C-alpha positions as CSV (number, residue, x, y, z in Angstrom):
1,M,-57.0,22.6,-7.1
2,H,-55.1,24.3,-4.2
3,D,-55.3,28.0,-3.5
4,S,-52.2,29.8,-4.7
5,I,-51.0,33.4,-4.1
6,N,-49.9,33.4,-7.7
7,N,-53.5,33.2,-8.8
8,R,-54.3,37.0,-9.5
9,V,-57.8,38.8,-9.0
10,M,-58.6,42.1,-10.4
11,I,-61.1,44.1,-8.6
12,V,-62.8,46.8,-10.7
13,D,-65.1,49.1,-8.6
14,D,-65.4,53.0,-8.4
15,D,-66.6,52.6,-4.7
16,E,-63.4,52.9,-2.6
17,I,-65.1,51.3,0.4
18,T,-66.6,48.2,-1.6
19,A,-63.2,47.7,-3.6
20,A,-61.3,47.8,-0.2
21,S,-63.5,45.2,1.5
22,L,-63.3,42.9,-1.5
23,D,-59.4,43.2,-1.4
24,L,-59.3,42.6,2.2
25,A,-61.3,39.3,1.9
26,L,-59.1,38.1,-1.0
27,R,-55.5,39.2,-0.5
28,T,-54.5,36.7,2.0
29,T,-55.3,34.0,-0.6
30,F,-54.8,35.6,-3.9
31,E,-52.7,38.4,-5.5
32,T,-55.3,41.3,-5.9
33,C,-55.1,44.5,-8.1
34,L,-57.6,47.4,-7.8
35,F,-59.0,49.7,-10.5
36,D,-61.8,52.3,-10.4
37,S,-63.0,52.1,-13.8
38,G,-63.7,49.8,-16.9
39,D,-61.1,51.8,-18.9
40,A,-58.5,51.6,-16.4
41,A,-59.0,48.0,-16.0
42,L,-58.9,47.3,-20.0
43,T,-55.7,49.3,-20.2
44,A,-53.8,47.0,-17.6
45,L,-55.3,44.0,-18.6
46,E,-52.5,42.7,-20.8
47,D,-50.1,43.3,-18.2
48,S,-52.1,42.0,-15.2
49,R,-53.2,38.8,-16.8
50,P,-55.9,38.1,-14.0
51,D,-57.3,34.7,-13.7
52,V,-60.6,36.2,-12.1
53,I,-62.1,39.6,-12.5
54,L,-64.6,41.0,-10.0
55,L,-66.7,43.5,-12.0
56,D,-69.0,46.2,-10.7
57,I,-72.0,46.8,-13.0
58,A,-73.0,50.4,-12.2
59,M,-69.8,52.6,-13.0
60,P,-69.3,55.9,-14.6
61,G,-68.0,55.8,-18.2
62,L,-68.0,52.0,-19.4
63,D,-70.3,50.1,-17.0
64,G,-69.5,46.4,-16.2
65,Y,-71.4,45.0,-19.2
66,E,-69.5,46.8,-21.8
67,T,-66.4,46.3,-20.0
68,C,-66.8,42.9,-20.0
69,R,-67.8,42.6,-23.6
70,R,-64.6,44.6,-24.7
71,L,-62.3,42.4,-22.6
72,R,-63.8,39.1,-24.2
73,K,-63.0,40.6,-27.6
74,R,-59.5,41.8,-26.7
75,L,-58.0,38.6,-25.4
76,P,-57.8,35.0,-27.1
77,A,-60.1,32.4,-25.8
78,E,-57.1,30.4,-24.0
79,E,-56.2,33.5,-22.0
80,Q,-59.8,34.6,-21.0
81,P,-60.1,35.3,-17.2
82,A,-63.4,34.2,-15.4
83,V,-65.7,37.3,-14.6
84,I,-67.8,37.5,-11.5
85,F,-70.3,40.5,-11.8
86,V,-70.9,42.4,-8.6
87,S,-74.4,44.2,-8.3
88,A,-76.8,45.5,-5.7
89,K,-79.7,44.3,-8.0
90,D,-80.7,40.7,-8.5
91,S,-83.2,40.2,-11.4
92,L,-83.5,38.1,-14.4
93,E,-82.8,40.9,-16.5
94,S,-79.6,41.7,-14.8
95,R,-78.4,38.1,-14.8
96,L,-79.4,37.7,-18.6
97,Q,-77.2,40.9,-19.4
98,A,-74.4,39.7,-17.5
99,Y,-74.5,36.1,-19.2
100,E,-75.1,37.9,-22.6
101,S,-71.9,40.1,-22.0
102,G,-69.7,37.2,-21.1
103,G,-69.9,36.7,-17.4
104,D,-69.3,33.6,-15.4
105,D,-71.1,34.3,-12.1
106,F,-73.1,36.8,-10.3
107,I,-72.9,38.2,-6.7
108,V,-75.4,40.3,-5.1
109,K,-74.4,43.1,-2.6
110,P,-73.8,43.2,0.4
111,I,-71.0,40.4,-0.1
112,L,-70.3,37.8,2.6
113,P,-66.3,37.3,2.6
114,P,-66.5,33.4,2.8
115,E,-69.1,33.3,-0.1
116,L,-66.7,35.6,-2.1
117,V,-63.6,33.3,-1.5
118,R,-65.5,30.3,-2.1
119,K,-66.7,31.8,-5.5
120,V,-63.3,33.0,-6.4
121,R,-61.9,29.4,-5.7
122,V,-64.4,27.9,-8.1
123,M,-63.7,30.5,-10.9
124,V,-59.9,29.8,-10.5
125,S,-60.7,26.1,-10.8
126,L,-62.9,26.8,-13.9
127,V,-60.2,28.8,-15.7
128,A,-57.7,25.9,-15.2
129,E,-60.3,23.4,-16.7
130,R,-61.1,25.8,-19.7
131,K,-57.4,26.0,-20.6
132,Q,-57.1,22.1,-20.6
133,L,-60.1,21.8,-22.7
134,K,-59.4,24.5,-25.2
135,A,-57.2,22.2,-27.7
136,S,-59.6,19.4,-27.9
137,A,-62.7,21.7,-28.2
138,D,-60.9,23.4,-31.3
139,S,-60.4,19.9,-32.6
140,A,-64.0,18.9,-32.0
141,R,-65.3,21.9,-33.6
142,Q,-63.3,21.5,-36.8
143,M,-64.4,18.0,-37.0
144,A,-68.0,19.1,-36.7
145,M,-67.8,21.6,-39.4
146,G,-66.5,18.9,-41.6
147,F,-69.6,16.6,-40.7
148,L,-71.8,19.7,-41.7
149,T,-70.5,19.8,-45.2
150,N,-71.2,16.3,-45.8
151,L,-74.7,16.0,-44.4
152,G,-77.7,18.2,-44.8
153,E,-79.4,20.1,-41.9
154,T,-82.4,18.0,-41.9
155,G,-80.4,14.9,-42.4
156,T,-78.3,15.8,-39.2
157,A,-81.6,16.2,-37.2
158,L,-83.0,12.8,-38.5
159,Q,-79.7,11.0,-37.7
160,F,-80.0,12.6,-34.0
161,L,-83.6,11.2,-33.6
162,R,-82.2,7.6,-34.8
163,N,-79.3,7.7,-32.5
164,S,-81.0,9.3,-29.5
165,Q,-83.3,6.2,-29.3
166,S,-80.2,3.9,-28.5
167,C,-78.9,6.2,-25.4
168,R,-78.8,4.2,-22.2
169,E,-77.9,7.1,-19.7
170,P,-79.1,10.9,-19.5
171,A,-75.4,11.9,-19.9
172,E,-74.9,10.1,-23.1
173,L,-78.1,11.7,-24.4
174,A,-76.9,15.1,-23.4
175,Q,-73.6,14.8,-25.2
176,L,-75.1,13.5,-28.2
177,T,-77.4,16.6,-28.2
178,I,-74.5,18.9,-27.9
179,A,-72.4,17.1,-30.4
180,T,-75.3,17.3,-33.0
181,L,-75.9,21.0,-32.4
182,R,-72.3,21.5,-32.7
183,E,-72.4,20.1,-36.3
184,Y,-74.5,23.3,-37.0
185,G,-71.9,25.5,-35.6
186,L,-74.0,26.0,-32.5
187,E,-72.6,26.1,-28.9
188,A,-75.2,24.6,-26.7
189,N,-75.9,23.8,-22.9
190,V,-78.4,21.1,-22.1
191,Q,-80.2,20.5,-18.8
192,L,-81.9,17.1,-18.3
193,R,-84.4,16.5,-15.4
194,P,-85.1,13.1,-14.7
195,P,-87.4,12.6,-11.5
196,G,-85.6,13.9,-8.4
197,E,-82.5,15.3,-10.3
198,T,-81.3,18.3,-12.5
199,L,-78.3,17.6,-14.5
200,T,-76.8,20.4,-16.6
201,F,-74.2,19.4,-19.5
202,I,-72.2,22.1,-21.2
203,E,-69.8,21.9,-24.1
204,S,-66.7,23.4,-22.2
205,G,-66.9,21.2,-19.1
206,R,-68.5,22.2,-15.8
207,A,-71.6,24.7,-15.7
208,T,-70.9,28.0,-14.0
209,P,-73.1,29.2,-11.1
210,L,-74.4,31.9,-13.4
211,E,-75.4,29.4,-16.1
212,E,-77.2,27.2,-13.5
213,S,-79.1,30.2,-12.5
214,V,-80.1,31.3,-15.8
215,F,-81.3,27.8,-16.5
216,A,-83.3,27.9,-13.2
217,M,-85.0,31.1,-14.1
218,M,-85.7,30.2,-17.9
219,R,-86.7,26.8,-17.6
220,D,-90.3,27.8,-16.7
221,L,-90.6,30.3,-19.5
222,D,-92.3,29.8,-22.7
223,R,-91.5,26.6,-24.9
224,I,-89.1,28.7,-27.1
225,F,-87.5,31.8,-25.4
226,Q,-84.9,34.0,-27.2
227,F,-82.6,36.9,-25.9
228,R,-80.7,38.2,-28.5
229,Q,-78.1,35.5,-29.7
230,R,-79.5,33.0,-26.8
231,L,-82.3,30.8,-27.4
232,I,-83.8,28.3,-25.1
233,V,-86.1,25.4,-26.1
234,N,-88.0,24.1,-23.0
235,Y,-89.7,20.7,-22.4
236,P,-90.9,19.1,-19.1
237,H,-87.6,17.0,-18.7
238,V,-85.3,18.9,-21.1
239,S,-84.0,22.5,-21.8
240,V,-81.7,23.2,-24.5
241,L,-79.9,26.6,-24.4
242,I,-78.1,27.9,-27.7
243,K,-75.4,30.5,-26.9
244,N,-74.6,31.7,-30.4
245,L,-77.6,31.8,-32.8
246,P,-76.7,33.5,-36.0
247,I,-79.3,36.3,-35.7
248,A,-77.5,38.3,-38.4
249,D,-78.5,35.6,-41.2
250,T,-82.2,35.5,-40.9
251,D,-82.9,32.7,-43.3
252,R,-80.6,30.3,-41.6
253,C,-81.7,31.6,-38.1
254,G,-85.2,30.6,-39.0
255,R,-84.1,27.1,-40.3
256,L,-82.1,26.5,-37.4
257,R,-85.0,27.5,-34.8
258,D,-87.4,24.8,-36.6
259,L,-84.5,22.1,-36.4
260,L,-83.8,22.9,-32.7
261,A,-87.4,22.4,-31.9
262,I,-87.3,19.0,-33.6
263,I,-84.0,18.0,-31.8
264,A,-85.2,19.2,-28.4
265,E,-88.7,17.3,-28.9
266,G,-86.6,14.3,-29.8
267,C,-84.4,14.6,-26.6
268,E,-87.4,15.0,-24.6
269,S,-89.0,11.6,-26.1
270,S,-85.8,9.8,-25.4
271,M,-85.6,11.3,-22.0
272,L,-89.1,10.0,-21.2
273,A,-88.0,6.6,-22.6
274,L,-84.9,6.5,-20.2
275,I,-87.3,7.3,-17.5
276,R,-89.7,4.5,-18.3
277,T,-87.0,2.2,-18.8
278,A,-85.6,3.0,-15.2
279,E,-89.2,2.5,-14.0
280,I,-89.5,-0.9,-15.5
281,E,-86.0,-2.1,-14.3
282,A,-87.0,-0.9,-10.8
283,R,-90.4,-2.8,-10.9
284,T,-88.7,-5.8,-12.4
285,R,-86.3,-6.0,-9.3
286,Q,-89.3,-5.6,-7.0
287,L,-91.0,-8.6,-8.9
288,Q,-87.8,-10.6,-8.8
289,Q,-87.5,-10.0,-5.0
290,T,-91.4,-10.9,-4.4
291,S,-90.9,-13.8,-6.6
292,A,-88.0,-15.1,-4.7
293,A,-89.9,-14.5,-1.4
294,V,-92.8,-16.7,-2.8
295,Q,-90.4,-19.3,-3.9
296,A,-88.8,-19.6,-0.6
297,A,-92.1,-20.0,1.1
298,I,-93.5,-22.6,-1.4
299,T,-90.1,-24.7,-1.0
300,S,-90.5,-24.4,3.1
301,L,-94.2,-25.4,2.9
302,H,-93.4,-28.3,0.5
303,A,-90.6,-29.7,2.7
304,Q,-92.8,-29.3,5.8
305,Y,-95.6,-31.1,4.1
306,Q,-93.3,-33.9,3.1
307,A,-91.7,-34.2,6.6
308,Q,-95.3,-34.3,7.9
309,Q,-96.2,-37.2,5.8
310,A,-93.1,-39.2,6.8
311,D,-93.6,-38.4,10.5
312,T,-97.2,-39.6,10.3
313,R,-96.5,-42.9,8.6
314,I,-93.9,-43.5,11.4
315,I,-96.4,-42.7,14.1
316,L,-99.1,-44.9,12.6
317,H,-96.6,-47.9,12.4
318,Q,-95.5,-47.4,15.9
319,M,-99.1,-47.1,16.9
320,H,-99.9,-50.4,15.2
321,D,-97.1,-52.4,16.7
322,K,-97.9,-51.2,20.0
323,F,-101.4,-51.8,19.9
324,S,-100.7,-55.2,18.7
325,H,-98.4,-55.9,21.5
326,D,-100.7,-54.7,24.4
327,L,-103.9,-56.4,22.8
328,M,-103.0,-59.7,24.4
329,F,-103.1,-58.4,27.9
330,L,-106.7,-57.1,27.6
331,G,-108.2,-60.6,28.1
332,L,-110.2,-60.5,24.7
333,T,-111.1,-63.4,22.7
334,E,-109.3,-64.2,19.7
335,T,-112.3,-63.2,17.6
336,Q,-112.5,-59.7,19.5
337,E,-108.8,-59.3,19.0
338,D,-109.0,-59.9,15.3
339,R,-111.8,-57.4,14.9
340,L,-110.1,-54.7,16.7
341,M,-107.0,-55.3,14.5
342,Q,-109.0,-55.1,11.4
343,L,-110.7,-51.8,12.5
344,L,-107.1,-50.3,13.2
345,D,-105.6,-51.7,9.9
346,S,-108.6,-50.3,8.0
347,S,-108.3,-46.9,9.7
348,I,-104.5,-46.8,9.0
349,E,-105.1,-47.8,5.4
350,E,-107.6,-45.0,5.1
351,T,-105.2,-42.4,6.6
352,L,-102.5,-43.5,4.1
353,E,-104.8,-43.3,1.2
354,L,-105.5,-39.7,2.2
355,F,-101.9,-39.1,2.2
356,A,-101.2,-40.6,-1.2
357,R,-103.9,-38.5,-2.7
358,G,-102.2,-35.5,-0.9
359,L,-99.1,-36.1,-2.8
360,D,-100.9,-34.3,-5.7
361,F,-100.8,-31.1,-3.6
362,G,-96.9,-31.7,-3.1
363,D,-96.4,-31.9,-6.8
364,K,-98.5,-28.8,-7.6
365,L,-96.4,-26.8,-5.1
366,A,-93.3,-28.1,-6.9
367,Q,-94.7,-27.1,-10.3
368,L,-95.7,-23.8,-8.9
369,R,-92.2,-23.2,-7.7
370,R,-90.6,-24.0,-11.2
371,G,-93.2,-21.9,-13.1
372,L,-92.3,-18.8,-11.0
373,A,-88.7,-19.4,-11.8
374,T,-89.2,-19.7,-15.5
375,D,-91.3,-16.7,-15.4
376,D,-88.6,-14.8,-13.7
377,Q,-86.1,-15.6,-16.3
378,I,-88.4,-14.8,-19.1
379,H,-89.3,-11.3,-17.6
380,V,-85.7,-10.5,-17.0
381,A,-84.6,-11.6,-20.6
382,S,-87.3,-9.5,-22.0
383,S,-86.7,-6.3,-20.2
384,R,-83.0,-6.6,-21.2
385,T,-83.8,-7.2,-25.1
386,N,-86.8,-5.1,-25.6
387,P,-86.5,-1.8,-23.6
388,A,-89.5,0.5,-23.7
389,P,-89.7,2.3,-27.0
390,P,-89.4,6.1,-26.8
391,P,-93.0,7.7,-27.1
392,T,-93.7,10.8,-29.1
393,A,-93.5,14.0,-27.0
394,G,-96.9,15.2,-26.1
395,S,-98.8,12.0,-26.5
396,S,-101.7,10.8,-24.5
397,D,-99.1,8.4,-22.8
398,D,-97.2,11.3,-21.5
399,I,-100.1,12.9,-19.9
400,E,-101.1,9.6,-18.0
401,L,-97.5,8.9,-16.8
402,W,-96.7,12.5,-15.7
């Protein structure tokens, strides 16, 4: 998305120097408006219609958290601006409260102008994507609620466990997890961690920088960690973050926590199966390369052996003819000549007999080459039709592998 002066940024900060510096960094690219309190910003919200709000946390009157909560309630979902919190404190508690109140990103003071412009550009793009996804998200949510009426809560979890075994890619597994939790009326973000990667999937499109940072801080906490309506379930390769746990309904909340643990564990098991399948495929490719090299070497050796046999026969015949021709000039008796020719013929026959016996070696080389080719075909077919079954999370196999 190209920067446009029509994209409006609202700056809310009671510190005039900070507000002026933010305005100076942004006004050449975006349309800006400044307010010195949360109340003033909320009053002007409907008229200003900003795309992005830079919101200070520590302000007299309404602080940034409460201001964000009120503006989220005041505007419909399709008109919500992105909110970037601005704070001098960088802690897990601050970020969780920012996330809980509806923030999209978090900037720590002092702020560098290039970083500020980059983050505002990302948020402008995010707001545009949210508007495009709103209609499809509403339709998907209505469909999910219809499924929930037809399937029991436990049946939905069991169906997920069955379907997750057929997923072939991490993205497919993540979308299945999000869709399953949507059937319970839950909004979920899923992070999958195959070796060397961190993949974050959310229902509304791209993960915001604040969501990424919350995942990074919470993934090493307890197996199940709850912060008000937010609940995260952590496994070594999977984290599932629930954004709207129904804490007011104690019974349903307890049932959902149990089902979430089952779904997250099933997701972890399927993720381990995907990792193992990828390892098997990599090993298969390596074996195929090694087998091809061995086959090529055997083929070359067999050809050299056959060529050596043919060359030796020619040399022996040429030697016999030359010896027979030169023998008459040596002045030997006929008996002596016959004796020498008999010795030569006998030696040639013994040599050719050795080569005849050596043909068995050539046949064995050819058999070995054909056997390697057949084994390759069987191994490839087996890896395609019988992928590794998903193990049970927490089993001894998991410990040995990881």
